[in-house]
C-alpha positions as CSV (number, residue, x, y, z in Angstrom):
1,M,0.0,-0.1,0.1
2,T,3.2,2.1,0.6
3,V,4.2,2.2,-2.9
4,P,0.9,3.5,-4.5
5,L,0.7,6.2,-1.8
6,L,4.3,7.3,-2.6
7,R,3.5,7.3,-6.7
8,A,0.4,9.3,-6.1
9,L,2.4,11.9,-3.6
10,L,5.0,12.0,-6.0
11,A,2.8,12.9,-9.1
12,G,1.0,15.5,-6.9
13,V,4.2,17.1,-6.1
14,L,5.3,17.2,-10.0
15,V,2.0,18.7,-11.1
16,G,2.2,21.2,-8.4
17,A,5.6,22.2,-9.4
18,L,4.7,22.2,-13.4
19,Y,1.7,24.5,-12.2
20,A,3.9,26.5,-9.9
21,A,6.6,26.9,-12.8
22,L,4.0,27.8,-15.4
23,R,2.1,30.1,-12.9
24,V,-1.4,28.3,-13.7
25,R,-3.9,29.3,-11.1
26,S,-5.4,26.5,-9.1
27,P,-9.3,26.0,-9.7
28,A,-9.7,25.9,-6.1
29,P,-8.7,27.8,-3.1
30,P,-5.6,26.0,-1.4
31,P,-7.5,25.1,1.7
32,L,-10.6,23.7,0.0
33,A,-8.3,21.8,-2.3
34,L,-6.3,20.3,0.5
35,I,-9.7,19.4,2.3
36,G,-10.6,17.4,-1.0
37,L,-7.2,16.0,-1.1
38,L,-7.5,14.6,2.5
39,G,-11.0,13.3,1.8
40,M,-9.7,11.4,-1.2
41,L,-6.9,10.1,0.7
42,L,-9.4,9.0,3.7
43,G,-11.6,7.5,1.1
44,Q,-8.7,5.4,-0.4
45,A,-8.1,4.1,3.0
46,A,-11.7,3.2,4.1
47,L,-11.8,1.0,0.8
48,G,-8.5,-0.4,1.5
49,A,-9.7,-1.8,5.0
50,L,-12.7,-3.5,3.4
């Protein structure tokens, strides 16, 4: 389970760095985006526990 989580984290960091380099505005305010990411992570963990 750790490897997919690390791959997802790495992909997120790379996309975030690309957005920052291109100065692309995020479609959601940062706090709202982080809450959404936390929800996805909790959902994945809940499904993995089943």
